[in-house]
Kinemage of the C-alpha trace (Angstrom):
@kinemage 1
@onewidth
@group {chain A} dominant
@subgroup {mainchain}
@vectorlist {calphas} color= white
{ca met a 1} P -57.859 -21.738 61.129
{ca lys a 2} L -59.129 -23.530 64.225
{ca ala a 3} L -60.986 -21.885 67.076
{ca leu a 4} L -63.156 -22.604 70.092
{ca ile a 5} L -66.625 -21.827 68.734
{ca his a 6} L -69.787 -21.513 70.806
{ca glu a 7} L -73.333 -21.704 69.435
{ca lys a 8} L -76.921 -22.789 70.157
{ca ile a 9} L -76.433 -24.751 73.408
{ca ala a 10} L -75.817 -22.872 76.665
{ca gly a 11} L -72.593 -23.630 78.480
{ca val a 12} L -69.586 -25.728 77.589
{ca glu a 13} L -71.778 -28.263 75.735
{ca gly a 14} L -72.187 -25.640 73.033
{ca val a 15} L -68.416 -25.228 72.552
{ca arg a 16} L -66.319 -27.070 69.974
{ca trp a 17} L -62.702 -26.843 68.732
{ca ser a 18} L -63.354 -26.561 65.023
{ca asp a 19} L -62.339 -25.080 61.683
{ca thr a 20} L -63.517 -21.608 60.786
{ca glu a 21} L -62.584 -18.878 58.338
{ca lys a 22} L -59.329 -17.058 58.991
{ca pro a 23} L -59.983 -13.306 59.347
{ca glu a 24} L -58.276 -10.645 57.233
{ca pro a 25} L -57.316 -7.187 58.529
{ca lys a 26} L -58.955 -4.076 57.119
{ca ala a 27} L -57.570 -0.546 57.197
{ca gly a 28} L -56.051 0.257 60.585
{ca glu a 29} L -56.171 -3.370 61.729
{ca val a 30} L -53.608 -6.111 62.352
{ca leu a 31} L -53.775 -9.899 62.167
{ca ile a 32} L -52.253 -11.599 65.214
{ca lys a 33} L -51.183 -15.235 65.343
{ca leu a 34} L -52.050 -16.112 68.919
{ca glu a 35} L -49.680 -18.083 71.129
{ca thr a 36} L -51.704 -18.030 74.362
{ca ala a 37} L -55.100 -16.805 75.581
{ca gly a 38} L -56.263 -16.138 79.135
{ca met a 39} L -59.565 -17.264 80.617
{ca asn a 40} L -61.871 -15.126 82.745
{ca arg a 41} L -65.177 -15.701 84.494
{ca arg a 42} L -66.655 -13.484 81.806
{ca asp a 43} L -66.062 -16.309 79.327
{ca leu a 44} L -68.299 -18.555 81.438
{ca ala a 45} L -70.995 -15.886 81.525
{ca val a 46} L -70.850 -15.421 77.754
{ca ile a 47} L -71.266 -19.100 76.865
{ca thr a 48} L -73.940 -19.569 79.547
{ca lys a 49} L -76.164 -16.734 78.301
{ca arg a 50} L -75.928 -17.579 74.580
{ca his a 51} L -78.432 -20.336 73.867
{ca lys a 52} L -80.803 -19.121 71.131
{ca glu a 53} L -80.989 -20.915 67.805
{ca asn a 54} L -80.462 -17.653 65.935
{ca asp a 55} L -77.386 -16.608 67.957
{ca pro a 56} L -74.492 -16.638 65.466
{ca pro a 57} L -71.391 -18.737 66.170
{ca leu a 58} L -68.998 -16.875 68.481
{ca ile a 59} L -65.336 -17.285 69.433
{ca pro a 60} L -65.106 -16.332 73.148
{ca gly a 61} L -62.015 -15.042 74.943
{ca ser a 62} L -60.840 -11.560 75.938
{ca asp a 63} L -57.122 -12.001 76.672
{ca gly a 64} L -54.300 -13.032 74.379
{ca ala a 65} L -50.740 -12.588 73.193
{ca gly a 66} L -49.078 -13.414 69.908
{ca val a 67} L -47.159 -12.245 66.874
{ca ile a 68} L -48.167 -9.705 64.241
{ca glu a 69} L -48.574 -11.633 60.980
{ca val a 70} L -50.360 -9.205 58.633
{ca ile a 71} L -50.697 -5.420 58.798
{ca gly a 72} L -53.714 -3.715 57.216
{ca ser a 73} L -53.473 -0.490 55.235
{ca asp a 74} L -52.963 2.668 57.323
{ca ala a 75} L -51.747 0.630 60.322
{ca glu a 76} L -48.374 2.033 61.337
{ca arg a 77} L -47.633 1.155 64.982
{ca phe a 78} L -46.232 -2.353 64.497
{ca glu a 79} L -44.054 -4.445 62.238
{ca ile a 80} L -44.603 -7.997 61.019
{ca gly a 81} L -43.121 -10.434 63.520
{ca gln a 82} L -43.483 -8.139 66.530
{ca glu a 83} L -44.603 -9.768 69.789
{ca val a 84} L -47.719 -8.141 71.232
{ca ile a 85} L -50.455 -8.389 73.861
{ca ile a 86} L -54.127 -7.495 73.502
{ca asn a 87} L -55.948 -4.751 75.383
{ca pro a 88} L -59.458 -6.234 75.723
{ca ser a 89} L -61.124 -2.885 76.560
{ca leu a 90} L -62.684 -1.669 73.295
{ca gly a 91} L -63.576 1.940 72.575
{ca trp a 92} L -62.303 3.481 75.828
{ca glu a 93} L -59.289 5.642 75.071
{ca gln a 94} L -58.785 8.237 77.823
{ca asn a 95} L -59.299 7.750 81.541
{ca ser a 96} L -62.801 8.938 82.490
{ca asp a 97} L -65.391 8.504 85.234
{ca val a 98} L -67.250 5.862 83.229
{ca pro a 99} L -66.726 4.039 79.943
{ca pro a 100} L -67.974 5.996 76.911
{ca glu a 101} L -70.962 5.006 74.820
{ca gly a 102} L -70.007 2.129 72.547
{ca phe a 103} L -67.630 0.535 75.055
{ca asn a 104} L -67.264 -3.227 74.610
{ca ile a 105} L -64.912 -6.036 75.558
{ca val a 106} L -63.073 -8.390 73.214
{ca gly a 107} L -64.860 -11.746 73.007
{ca phe a 108} L -68.476 -10.574 72.910
{ca pro a 109} L -70.379 -9.463 70.913
{ca asp a 110} L -67.536 -9.920 68.388
{ca asp a 111} L -65.105 -12.835 68.123
{ca gly a 112} L -62.389 -13.177 70.728
{ca thr a 113} L -59.044 -14.808 71.440
{ca phe a 114} L -59.748 -18.537 71.753
{ca ala a 115} L -58.453 -19.092 68.237
{ca glu a 116} L -55.297 -19.421 66.202
{ca tyr a 117} L -55.743 -15.892 64.809
{ca ile a 118} L -57.542 -12.669 65.649
{ca val a 119} L -57.944 -9.331 63.862
{ca leu a 120} L -58.087 -6.154 65.938
{ca pro a 121} L -57.607 -2.413 65.468
{ca glu a 122} L -53.928 -1.642 66.027
{ca ser a 123} L -54.977 0.703 68.855
{ca gln a 124} L -56.046 -2.382 70.864
{ca val a 125} L -52.580 -3.903 70.735
{ca glu a 126} L -49.472 -3.146 72.795
{ca lys a 127} L -45.891 -4.375 72.709
{ca lys a 128} L -45.412 -7.473 74.860
{ca pro a 129} L -43.315 -6.671 77.945
{ca thr a 130} L -39.997 -8.480 77.511
{ca gln a 131} L -40.086 -9.738 81.111
{ca leu a 132} L -43.197 -11.829 80.423
{ca ser a 133} L -43.328 -15.316 78.949
{ca trp a 134} L -46.026 -16.182 76.418
{ca asp a 135} L -48.114 -17.783 79.174
{ca glu a 136} L -47.813 -14.684 81.359
{ca ala a 137} L -48.520 -12.225 78.549
{ca gly a 138} L -51.537 -14.158 77.315
{ca val a 139} L -53.381 -14.033 80.660
{ca leu a 140} L -52.574 -10.422 81.493
{ca gly a 141} L -55.136 -8.088 79.970
{ca leu a 142} L -58.586 -8.129 81.532
{ca ala a 143} L -57.704 -9.051 85.122
{ca ala a 144} L -54.593 -6.871 85.310
{ca leu a 145} L -56.450 -3.820 83.987
{ca thr a 146} L -59.484 -4.388 86.224
{ca ala a 147} L -57.284 -4.626 89.317
{ca tyr a 148} L -55.289 -1.538 88.361
{ca arg a 149} L -58.317 0.735 87.936
{ca ala a 150} L -60.075 -0.623 91.043
{ca leu a 151} L -57.037 -0.079 93.278
{ca phe a 152} L -55.509 3.106 91.952
{ca thr a 153} L -57.964 5.081 89.807
{ca arg a 154} L -61.079 4.360 91.852
{ca gly a 155} L -59.636 3.309 95.220
{ca asn a 156} L -56.801 5.874 95.229
{ca leu a 157} L -54.632 3.469 97.207
{ca gln a 158} L -51.753 5.160 99.029
{ca lys a 159} L -48.544 3.888 100.578
{ca asp a 160} L -48.947 2.505 104.125
{ca glu a 161} L -52.719 2.130 103.811
{ca thr a 162} L -54.382 -1.212 104.563
{ca val a 163} L -56.321 -2.873 101.767
{ca met a 164} L -58.524 -5.951 102.211
{ca leu a 165} L -59.201 -8.488 99.442
{ca pro a 166} L -62.065 -10.886 100.289
{ca gly a 167} L -62.085 -14.112 98.279
{ca ile a 168} L -58.426 -14.188 97.231
{ca gly a 169} L -57.650 -16.557 94.392
{ca ser a 170} L -59.112 -14.931 91.299
{ca gly a 171} L -56.903 -13.456 88.631
{ca val a 172} L -58.008 -9.907 89.475
{ca leu a 173} L -57.361 -10.249 93.196
{ca thr a 174} L -53.958 -11.887 92.789
{ca phe a 175} L -52.983 -8.907 90.624
{ca ala a 176} L -54.447 -6.556 93.248
{ca leu a 177} L -52.363 -8.252 95.950
{ca lys a 178} L -49.151 -7.831 93.967
{ca tyr a 179} L -49.975 -4.231 92.994
{ca ala a 180} L -50.826 -3.228 96.563
{ca lys a 181} L -47.614 -4.670 97.960
{ca ala a 182} L -45.601 -2.942 95.213
{ca ala a 183} L -47.284 0.337 96.209
{ca gly a 184} L -46.257 -0.109 99.844
{ca ala a 185} L -49.653 -1.060 101.276
{ca arg a 186} L -50.552 -3.582 103.942
{ca val a 187} L -52.767 -6.372 102.572
{ca ile a 188} L -55.343 -8.567 104.314
{ca val a 189} L -56.989 -11.414 102.399
{ca thr a 190} L -59.809 -13.851 103.016
{ca ser a 191} L -60.620 -17.237 101.499
{ca arg a 192} L -62.704 -20.307 102.217
{ca ser a 193} L -59.514 -22.295 101.594
{ca glu a 194} L -56.613 -22.502 104.054
{ca glu a 195} L -54.427 -23.499 101.100
{ca lys a 196} L -55.264 -20.305 99.204
{ca leu a 197} L -54.539 -18.236 102.307
{ca glu a 198} L -51.098 -19.784 102.501
{ca glu a 199} L -50.495 -19.150 98.811
{ca ala a 200} L -51.493 -15.514 99.281
{ca lys a 201} L -49.056 -15.127 102.164
{ca lys a 202} L -46.286 -16.446 99.918
{ca leu a 203} L -47.116 -13.617 97.509
{ca gly a 204} L -46.792 -11.047 100.299
{ca ala a 205} L -50.188 -10.905 102.022
{ca asp a 206} L -49.664 -9.632 105.560
{ca arg a 207} L -52.629 -11.434 107.038
{ca gly a 208} L -55.178 -14.045 105.993
{ca ile a 209} L -58.461 -15.110 107.576
{ca leu a 210} L -61.209 -17.527 106.600
{ca thr a 211} L -64.092 -15.900 104.723
{ca gly a 212} L -66.617 -17.586 106.993
{ca ser a 213} L -65.037 -16.291 110.201
{ca asp a 214} L -66.064 -13.275 112.294
{ca trp a 215} L -64.064 -10.577 110.513
{ca asn a 216} L -64.516 -7.994 113.247
{ca glu a 217} L -63.228 -10.392 115.891
{ca glu a 218} L -60.346 -11.677 113.756
{ca leu a 219} L -59.300 -8.168 112.731
{ca lys a 220} L -60.116 -6.191 115.876
{ca asp a 221} L -56.584 -4.805 115.893
{ca glu a 222} L -56.738 -3.689 112.224
{ca ser a 223} L -58.030 -0.579 110.446
{ca val a 224} L -59.040 -1.258 106.852
{ca asp a 225} L -58.791 1.789 104.571
{ca leu a 226} L -59.786 0.208 101.249
{ca leu a 227} L -61.664 -3.009 100.482
{ca ile a 228} L -62.004 -4.531 97.009
{ca glu a 229} L -65.347 -6.336 96.895
{ca ser a 230} L -66.034 -8.900 94.171
{ca ile a 231} L -68.127 -11.560 95.927
{ca gly a 232} L -71.450 -9.763 96.269
{ca ala a 233} L -74.288 -10.584 98.648
{ca ala a 234} L -72.438 -13.347 100.494
{ca thr a 235} L -69.877 -10.953 101.950
{ca phe a 236} L -71.047 -7.404 101.327
{ca glu a 237} L -72.521 -6.824 104.792
{ca lys a 238} L -69.298 -8.105 106.373
{ca ser a 239} L -67.268 -5.871 104.064
{ca leu a 240} L -69.247 -2.803 105.090
{ca gly a 241} L -68.869 -3.821 108.729
{ca ile a 242} L -65.071 -4.113 108.638
{ca ile a 243} L -64.099 -0.986 106.703
{ca arg a 244} L -63.014 1.951 108.891
{ca arg a 245} L -65.294 4.970 109.245
{ca gly a 246} L -64.656 7.128 106.199
{ca gly a 247} L -63.124 4.167 104.346
{ca thr a 248} L -63.783 3.024 100.792
{ca ile a 249} L -65.233 -0.088 99.181
{ca val a 250} L -64.624 -0.580 95.456
{ca thr a 251} L -66.699 -3.298 93.791
{ca phe a 252} L -66.082 -4.708 90.326
{ca gly a 253} L -68.060 -7.951 90.329
{ca ala a 254} L -70.349 -10.358 92.142
{ca thr a 255} L -69.693 -14.092 92.122
{ca thr a 256} L -72.722 -14.542 94.417
{ca asp a 257} L -76.083 -12.726 94.298
{ca asp a 258} L -76.007 -9.240 92.816
{ca glu a 259} L -78.502 -7.617 95.189
{ca val a 260} L -77.296 -6.444 98.611
{ca thr a 261} L -78.926 -4.706 101.576
{ca ile a 262} L -77.404 -1.631 103.220
{ca asp a 263} L -78.244 -0.088 106.595
{ca ile a 264} L -78.355 3.399 105.086
{ca arg a 265} L -78.269 5.221 108.435
{ca lys a 266} L -75.136 3.353 109.482
{ca phe a 267} L -73.707 4.059 106.040
{ca phe a 268} L -74.123 7.819 106.073
{ca tyr a 269} L -73.114 8.195 109.719
{ca gly a 270} L -69.967 6.219 108.919
{ca gln a 271} L -69.144 8.542 105.995
{ca tyr a 272} L -68.339 5.476 103.870
{ca asn a 273} L -67.481 5.561 100.169
{ca leu a 274} L -68.899 2.893 97.838
{ca leu a 275} L -67.507 2.956 94.296
{ca gly a 276} L -68.110 0.809 91.236
{ca ser a 277} L -65.382 -0.089 88.770
{ca thr a 278} L -65.302 -1.841 85.401
{ca met a 279} L -62.246 -2.692 83.308
{ca gly a 280} L -60.320 0.475 82.345
{ca ser a 281} L -59.206 2.786 79.560
{ca arg a 282} L -56.354 2.480 77.062
{ca glu a 283} L -54.566 5.170 79.045
{ca glu a 284} L -54.830 3.056 82.217
{ca phe a 285} L -53.791 -0.083 80.328
{ca arg a 286} L -50.558 1.605 79.288
{ca glu a 287} L -50.016 2.956 82.809
{ca met a 288} L -50.543 -0.574 84.109
{ca leu a 289} L -47.914 -1.973 81.735
{ca gln a 290} L -45.432 0.647 82.945
{ca phe a 291} L -46.272 -0.229 86.559
{ca ile a 292} L -45.700 -3.962 86.142
{ca glu a 293} L -42.442 -3.353 84.278
{ca lys a 294} L -41.207 -0.932 86.948
{ca his a 295} L -42.034 -3.323 89.785
{ca his a 296} L -41.207 -6.560 87.928
{ca ile a 297} L -44.726 -7.907 88.455
{ca lys a 298} L -45.824 -11.085 86.703
{ca pro a 299} L -49.230 -12.766 86.607
{ca glu a 300} L -49.785 -15.597 89.057
{ca ile a 301} L -50.536 -18.574 86.806
{ca asp a 302} L -52.374 -21.557 88.228
{ca arg a 303} L -52.248 -23.704 85.101
{ca met a 304} L -52.496 -23.602 81.318
{ca phe a 305} L -54.668 -25.915 79.203
{ca glu a 306} L -54.378 -27.126 75.639
{ca thr a 307} L -57.285 -25.916 73.540
{ca glu a 308} L -58.475 -29.491 72.934
{ca asn a 309} L -59.025 -29.769 76.702
{ca tyr a 310} L -61.443 -26.846 76.789
{ca thr a 311} L -64.100 -28.785 78.736
{ca asp a 312} L -61.671 -29.345 81.616
{ca ala a 313} L -60.641 -25.686 81.497
{ca phe a 314} L -64.181 -24.298 81.703
{ca asn a 315} L -65.122 -26.728 84.492
{ca tyr a 316} L -61.980 -25.845 86.443
{ca leu a 317} L -62.812 -22.146 86.217
{ca glu a 318} L -66.482 -22.636 87.084
{ca gln a 319} L -65.536 -24.501 90.265
{ca ser a 320} L -63.137 -21.688 91.297
{ca lys a 321} L -60.316 -24.163 91.772
{ca asn a 322} L -57.723 -21.722 90.498
{ca phe a 323} L -55.351 -19.557 92.498
{ca gly a 324} L -54.425 -16.931 89.950
{ca lys a 325} L -54.908 -17.085 86.208
{ca ile a 326} L -55.601 -19.977 83.873
{ca gly a 327} L -55.550 -19.994 80.095
{ca phe a 328} L -54.954 -21.816 76.851
{ca arg a 329} L -51.847 -22.561 74.894
{ca ile a 330} L -53.157 -22.314 71.357
{ca ser a 331} L -52.806 -25.629 69.533
{ca glu a 332} L -51.999 -25.663 65.822
């Protein structure tokens, strides 16, 4: 089979679309012929950090959708030819405060979805929602699950609350926007791009402001109950300054510096809640699938790339040009 393989050289220069051995399912596993695979910023992090000569070749990619081609012994949930999507959250079955020991994500340290085929435990696979195209199903997993847990499990978003999404445009935040509107919330977004603000309003955002503006002045007539923070140091102080007293910030990532400074006296007098969130459990993944089917939610797709154009795809993602998800259509 062919796959996008990374080794030895950090970054996209170490990636090649090349032949490799086709995997075979063991007991309890299934072989999936992939149709599409979604890209995430995690894929950039993986290929950037792997640069040692003794690092083995790796197929990146966490998201994907395809068709069951071979079923291993003792695997009973699926039939050959069934259309499925991949749950990229490995080893986390029931909803819990934190992932259990041994939790991992598809695509590192083991091979991922940027390939013609992948073998996974059948427990990591779910039936593809019929409402979704191959493109939509292939980009769903990681971002959709991350947004679901951050908003509902951790953030406990309720109808008629106001949620703020700084830095709209990522796959996770476009899912969060659609989820929040489906749940009956009011949504405020920020972006450095006027174009992305307009796109967000088309998806239902109630208000959009520039990330570099004075949030307190722009939103002096608003009360923000929940804020989903994924930018990090560049916006964290502004996020803490805009949330209402007693409000909640949920953070799941940091596209700028990881370290932030908090005025701890202001924080405890304000009775603020600061919560971390990472991916989600199999239980939440299935709840998320039910939610998107109930509310007819589809991923917002910016564009899809052919696997041979992987350099363009990684550069596009690195430059944050996308509004919504991007991914690969798997070439044969």
